[in-house]
C-alpha positions as CSV (number, residue, x, y, z in Angstrom):
1,N,-89.9,16.6,36.4
2,E,-92.1,19.2,34.7
3,E,-93.9,16.7,32.4
4,G,-94.9,14.4,35.3
5,V,-92.9,11.5,33.8
6,T,-91.0,9.6,36.5
7,S,-87.5,8.5,35.7
8,E,-84.6,7.0,37.6
9,L,-80.9,6.3,37.0
10,S,-80.5,2.5,37.3
11,G,-79.2,-0.5,35.6
12,L,-81.5,-2.8,33.6
13,V,-84.2,-3.9,36.1
14,P,-87.5,-5.7,35.4
15,T,-89.6,-2.9,36.9
16,L,-88.7,-0.4,34.1
17,S,-91.0,0.3,31.2
18,V,-88.3,1.8,29.0
19,Y,-84.5,1.2,29.2
20,C,-82.3,4.0,27.9
21,C,-78.7,3.2,27.0
22,N,-75.9,4.1,24.6
23,A,-74.7,1.9,21.8
24,Y,-71.1,1.5,22.8
25,S,-71.4,-1.6,25.0
26,D,-73.1,-4.9,24.4
27,R,-72.3,-6.1,28.0
28,E,-76.0,-6.6,28.7
29,V,-77.1,-7.7,25.2
30,N,-78.9,-10.9,26.4
31,K,-80.7,-9.1,29.3
32,I,-81.8,-6.3,26.9
33,H,-83.1,-8.8,24.3
34,E,-85.1,-10.6,27.1
35,F,-86.4,-7.2,28.5
36,V,-87.7,-6.1,25.0
37,A,-89.1,-9.6,24.3
38,E,-91.1,-9.3,27.4
39,G,-92.6,-6.0,26.3
40,G,-90.1,-3.5,27.6
41,G,-89.1,-0.5,25.5
42,L,-85.6,0.3,24.4
43,F,-84.2,3.8,23.7
44,I,-80.7,3.5,22.4
45,G,-78.4,6.0,20.8
46,G,-74.9,6.2,19.3
47,H,-72.9,6.0,16.2
48,A,-70.7,3.4,14.6
49,W,-68.3,5.5,12.4
50,W,-65.6,5.8,15.0
51,W,-65.7,2.1,15.8
52,A,-65.7,1.3,12.1
53,S,-62.6,3.5,11.6
54,Q,-60.8,1.6,14.4
55,N,-61.9,-1.8,13.2
56,K,-61.4,-1.7,9.5
57,K,-61.3,-5.4,8.9
58,R,-64.5,-6.0,10.9
59,N,-68.1,-5.7,9.7
60,A,-69.7,-2.8,11.7
61,V,-73.3,-3.8,10.9
62,A,-72.7,-7.3,12.3
63,E,-70.1,-6.6,15.0
64,H,-70.5,-3.1,16.4
65,P,-71.7,-3.4,20.1
66,G,-74.9,-1.4,19.5
67,N,-75.7,-3.5,16.4
68,R,-75.3,-6.7,18.4
69,I,-78.2,-5.3,20.5
70,I,-80.5,-3.8,17.8
71,N,-80.0,-6.1,14.8
72,R,-82.3,-8.6,16.4
73,F,-85.0,-5.9,16.1
74,G,-84.4,-5.4,12.4
75,I,-82.4,-2.2,12.5
76,S,-78.7,-1.3,12.4
77,I,-76.4,1.7,13.0
78,L,-74.5,2.3,9.8
79,P,-70.7,2.7,9.9
80,S,-70.8,5.9,7.9
81,S,-72.8,9.1,7.8
82,M,-75.6,9.6,5.2
83,N,-76.1,12.7,3.1
84,G,-78.6,15.1,4.6
85,G,-82.1,15.1,3.1
86,N,-85.7,14.7,3.8
87,F,-86.8,11.2,4.5
88,P,-90.6,10.9,4.8
89,A,-92.1,8.6,7.4
90,L,-94.1,5.6,6.4
91,C,-97.7,6.4,5.8
92,P,-100.2,4.3,7.8
93,E,-102.5,4.2,4.7
94,D,-99.7,2.4,2.9
95,D,-99.5,-0.2,5.7
96,S,-100.2,-3.1,3.4
97,K,-97.1,-2.4,1.4
98,H,-94.7,-2.9,4.4
99,Y,-93.7,-6.2,6.0
100,H,-94.7,-6.4,9.6
101,F,-93.7,-9.7,11.4
102,R,-96.4,-9.6,14.1
103,R,-99.2,-9.0,11.5
104,A,-97.8,-11.8,9.3
105,L,-97.7,-14.1,12.3
106,F,-101.3,-13.2,13.2
107,Q,-102.5,-13.8,9.6
108,F,-100.7,-17.2,9.6
109,Q,-102.4,-18.1,12.9
110,Q,-105.8,-17.1,11.5
111,H,-105.1,-19.2,8.4
112,I,-104.2,-22.3,10.6
113,R,-107.3,-21.9,12.7
114,K,-109.5,-21.6,9.6
115,Q,-107.9,-24.9,8.3
116,D,-108.6,-26.6,11.7
117,R,-112.3,-25.6,11.5
118,K,-112.6,-27.2,8.1
119,S,-111.1,-30.5,9.3
Protein backbone atom coordinates (compact mmCIF):
# COMPACT_ATOMS: atom_id res chain seq x y z
CA ASN A 1 0.00 0.00 0.00
CA GLU A 2 1.00 3.68 -0.03
CA GLU A 3 2.44 3.61 3.49
CA GLY A 4 4.71 0.65 2.80
CA VAL A 5 3.01 -1.51 5.44
CA THR A 6 2.43 -5.04 4.31
CA SER A 7 -0.84 -6.72 5.16
CA GLU A 8 -2.67 -9.86 4.24
CA LEU A 9 -6.12 -11.30 4.74
CA SER A 10 -5.68 -14.50 6.72
CA GLY A 11 -6.71 -16.37 9.77
CA LEU A 12 -4.69 -16.26 12.95
CA VAL A 13 -1.27 -17.59 11.99
CA PRO A 14 1.98 -17.43 14.00
CA THR A 15 3.83 -15.31 11.41
CA LEU A 16 1.61 -12.26 12.00
CA SER A 17 2.77 -9.33 14.09
CA VAL A 18 -0.74 -7.90 14.62
CA TYR A 19 -4.03 -9.79 14.35
CA CYS A 20 -7.10 -7.71 13.44
CA CYS A 21 -10.58 -9.05 14.13
CA ASN A 22 -14.06 -8.03 15.18
CA ALA A 23 -15.53 -8.57 18.63
CA TYR A 24 -18.51 -10.67 17.58
CA SER A 25 -17.01 -14.14 17.79
CA ASP A 26 -14.91 -15.80 20.44
CA ARG A 27 -14.31 -18.86 18.28
CA GLU A 28 -10.53 -18.41 18.47
CA VAL A 29 -10.33 -17.04 22.01
CA ASN A 30 -7.65 -19.46 23.21
CA LYS A 31 -5.52 -19.01 20.08
CA ILE A 32 -5.79 -15.21 20.41
CA HIS A 33 -4.78 -15.30 24.09
CA GLU A 34 -1.77 -17.45 23.22
CA PHE A 35 -0.83 -15.19 20.27
CA VAL A 36 -0.87 -12.06 22.44
CA ALA A 37 0.93 -13.81 25.33
CA GLU A 38 3.75 -14.64 22.91
CA GLY A 39 4.13 -10.98 21.94
CA GLY A 40 1.64 -10.60 19.08
CA GLY A 41 -0.50 -7.49 18.81
CA LEU A 42 -4.29 -7.46 18.76
CA PHE A 43 -6.50 -4.88 17.07
CA ILE A 44 -10.15 -5.65 17.86
CA GLY A 45 -13.26 -3.61 17.26
CA GLY A 46 -16.95 -3.87 17.92
CA HIS A 47 -19.75 -2.96 20.26
CA ALA A 48 -21.77 -4.91 22.79
CA TRP A 49 -25.02 -2.92 22.98
CA TRP A 50 -26.89 -5.08 20.43
CA TRP A 51 -25.72 -8.30 22.08
CA ALA A 52 -26.75 -6.93 25.49
CA SER A 53 -30.21 -5.98 24.19
CA GLN A 54 -30.73 -9.52 22.91
CA ASN A 55 -29.33 -11.22 26.03
CA LYS A 56 -30.89 -9.19 28.84
CA LYS A 57 -30.40 -11.84 31.52
CA ARG A 58 -26.69 -12.25 30.76
CA ASN A 59 -23.72 -10.15 31.88
CA ALA A 60 -22.27 -8.44 28.78
CA VAL A 61 -18.98 -7.51 30.44
CA ALA A 62 -18.34 -11.17 31.32
CA GLU A 63 -20.12 -13.03 28.52
CA HIS A 64 -20.05 -10.91 25.33
CA PRO A 65 -17.81 -12.76 22.81
CA GLY A 66 -15.42 -9.83 22.42
CA ASN A 67 -15.13 -9.45 26.17
CA ARG A 68 -14.27 -13.13 26.51
CA ILE A 69 -11.22 -12.21 24.41
CA ILE A 70 -10.18 -8.84 25.85
CA ASN A 71 -11.13 -9.13 29.54
CA ARG A 72 -7.93 -11.09 30.06
CA PHE A 73 -6.03 -7.94 29.03
CA GLY A 74 -7.83 -5.74 31.55
CA ILE A 75 -10.33 -4.06 29.24
CA SER A 76 -14.00 -4.57 28.37
CA ILE A 77 -16.55 -3.42 25.82
CA LEU A 78 -19.44 -1.85 27.71
CA PRO A 79 -23.04 -2.91 26.98
CA SER A 80 -24.20 0.69 26.55
CA SER A 81 -22.99 3.90 25.00
CA MET A 82 -21.27 6.62 26.98
CA ASN A 83 -22.09 10.28 26.82
CA GLY A 84 -19.80 12.23 24.53
CA GLY A 85 -17.00 14.21 26.06
CA ASN A 86 -13.29 14.80 26.26
CA PHE A 87 -11.34 12.09 27.98
CA PRO A 88 -7.67 12.97 28.41
CA ALA A 89 -5.06 10.30 27.85
CA LEU A 90 -2.87 9.24 30.74
CA CYS A 91 0.17 11.43 31.09
CA PRO A 92 3.54 9.61 31.11
CA GLU A 93 4.74 11.96 33.86
CA ASP A 94 1.96 10.60 36.10
CA ASP A 95 3.14 7.05 35.42
CA SER A 96 3.75 6.24 39.08
CA LYS A 97 0.06 6.83 39.86
CA HIS A 98 -1.15 4.03 37.56
CA TYR A 99 -0.90 0.31 38.18
CA HIS A 100 1.13 -1.54 35.58
CA PHE A 101 1.42 -5.31 36.02
CA ARG A 102 4.74 -5.79 34.23
CA ARG A 103 6.36 -2.96 36.18
CA ALA A 104 5.04 -4.41 39.44
CA LEU A 105 6.34 -7.85 38.48
CA PHE A 106 9.77 -6.38 37.64
CA GLN A 107 9.89 -4.53 40.97
CA PHE A 108 8.94 -7.71 42.80
CA GLN A 109 11.66 -9.63 40.96
CA GLN A 110 14.24 -6.97 41.88
CA HIS A 111 13.14 -7.16 45.53
CA ILE A 112 13.53 -10.96 45.57
CA ARG A 113 17.00 -10.74 44.00
CA LYS A 114 18.00 -8.14 46.56
CA GLN A 115 16.81 -10.45 49.37
CA ASP A 116 18.79 -13.37 47.86
CA ARG A 117 21.99 -11.28 47.84
CA LYS A 118 21.57 -10.52 51.55
CA SER A 119 21.29 -14.22 52.39
